[in-house]
C-alpha positions as CSV (number, residue, x, y, z in Angstrom):
1,M,-13.9,8.6,-12.1
2,F,-12.8,5.3,-11.9
3,S,-15.6,2.4,-12.0
4,L,-14.9,-0.2,-9.0
5,T,-13.5,-2.8,-11.2
6,Q,-11.1,-1.0,-11.7
7,V,-10.8,0.4,-8.6
8,L,-10.4,-3.6,-6.7
9,V,-7.4,-4.5,-9.6
10,S,-5.6,-1.6,-8.3
11,A,-6.2,-3.2,-4.6
12,L,-5.9,-6.4,-5.3
13,S,-2.6,-5.7,-7.3
14,G,-1.3,-4.1,-3.7
15,V,-2.3,-6.8,-2.2
16,V,-0.4,-9.2,-4.0
17,L,2.5,-7.3,-4.9
18,S,2.5,-6.6,-1.2
19,L,3.0,-10.2,-0.3
20,V,5.6,-10.4,-3.2
21,V,8.2,-7.3,-1.6
22,L,7.4,-8.8,1.8
23,A,9.3,-12.3,1.0
24,L,11.9,-10.6,-1.3
25,Y,12.6,-8.7,1.9
26,G,12.0,-11.4,4.4
27,R,15.2,-12.9,1.9
28,W,17.3,-9.5,1.7
29,V,16.9,-8.9,5.5
30,K,18.9,-11.4,8.6
31,N,16.7,-11.0,11.0
32,T,13.4,-12.7,12.5
33,P,11.1,-13.5,10.1
34,I,8.1,-12.0,9.5
35,G,5.0,-14.3,10.8
36,R,2.2,-15.4,8.3
37,A,-0.3,-14.0,9.8
38,D,1.8,-10.3,9.9
39,V,2.6,-10.9,6.4
40,A,-1.4,-11.7,5.5
41,L,-2.7,-8.3,7.8
42,I,0.2,-6.5,6.1
43,A,-1.0,-7.0,2.8
44,I,-3.9,-6.7,3.6
45,V,-3.9,-3.2,5.1
46,V,-2.3,-2.1,1.9
47,G,-4.6,-3.5,-0.3
48,L,-7.6,-1.7,1.6
49,S,-5.5,1.6,2.2
50,I,-5.7,1.6,-2.1
51,L,-9.4,1.0,-2.0
52,V,-10.9,3.1,0.7
53,W,-8.5,5.9,-0.4
54,R,-9.7,5.4,-4.2
55,E,-13.3,5.0,-3.5
56,A,-13.2,8.1,-1.5
57,G,-11.8,10.2,-3.4
58,N,-13.1,8.9,-6.7
59,T,-13.5,12.4,-7.9
60,A,-12.9,14.4,-11.2
61,S,-11.3,17.1,-9.6
62,L,-8.4,14.2,-7.7
63,N,-8.3,11.9,-10.6
64,E,-7.0,14.9,-13.1
65,D,-3.6,14.7,-14.0
66,P,-2.3,18.3,-13.3
67,I,1.7,16.4,-14.5
68,P,1.7,14.3,-17.1
69,V,0.1,10.7,-15.9
70,V,0.1,11.4,-12.2
71,S,-3.0,12.6,-10.3
72,P,-3.8,14.0,-6.9
73,N,-5.2,10.7,-6.1
74,D,-2.1,8.8,-6.4
75,V,-0.2,11.1,-4.3
76,L,-2.4,11.1,-2.0
77,C,-3.1,7.5,-1.9
78,P,0.1,6.3,0.1
79,V,-0.1,9.2,2.5
80,V,-3.0,6.2,3.6
81,T,-1.4,3.2,3.2
82,Y,1.4,5.2,5.0
83,V,-0.8,5.9,8.2
84,S,-2.5,2.7,8.0
85,L,0.0,0.5,8.7
86,S,1.7,2.8,11.4
87,V,-1.7,2.7,12.6
88,L,-1.3,-1.8,12.5
89,A,2.2,-1.6,13.7
90,G,0.7,0.4,16.7
91,F,-1.5,-2.5,17.6
92,R,1.1,-5.3,16.1
93,S,3.7,-6.0,18.9
94,T,5.7,-7.9,16.1
95,L,5.7,-5.7,13.7
96,Q,7.6,-3.0,16.3
97,R,11.1,-4.0,14.6
98,A,14.4,-1.7,13.8
99,D,13.4,-2.5,10.4
100,W,9.6,-1.6,10.3
101,P,10.2,1.6,8.8
102,R,11.9,1.0,6.0
103,L,9.8,-1.8,5.3
104,R,6.9,0.2,6.1
105,A,9.0,3.1,3.3
106,W,8.7,0.3,0.7
107,L,5.5,-0.4,1.2
108,T,4.5,2.8,0.7
109,L,6.5,3.4,-2.7
110,L,4.8,0.4,-4.0
111,S,1.3,1.6,-3.5
112,L,2.3,5.0,-4.8
113,V,3.5,2.7,-7.9
114,V,0.6,0.7,-8.0
115,N,-1.8,3.8,-8.1
116,I,0.7,5.3,-11.2
117,A,0.6,1.8,-13.2
118,T,-3.4,0.4,-12.8
119,I,-5.0,3.2,-12.6
């Protein structure tokens, strides 16, 4: 079981690294940039998805590592991130862009890396 502090650090890492990914993605893709409000919402959703899942699934059976370094929680949290970002895009017409699936995939991979590296 992980402390709330460990989970909060993981979630905050997700927010900060999401902002980095979004900034790099904005420079890499020459399409219309994503607005600041959307960037903030996306980063917050990634962080909240990590926080909510890690707290909800903070049980010994989900935190054990059957594969070295990777627990079921590490693998399940990105699924929650993916679904959360999909719900956000469903309510934000500005995120219904042709490149959204690729950006959502990058953020989902980021969630996996954050979960493995920080907890």
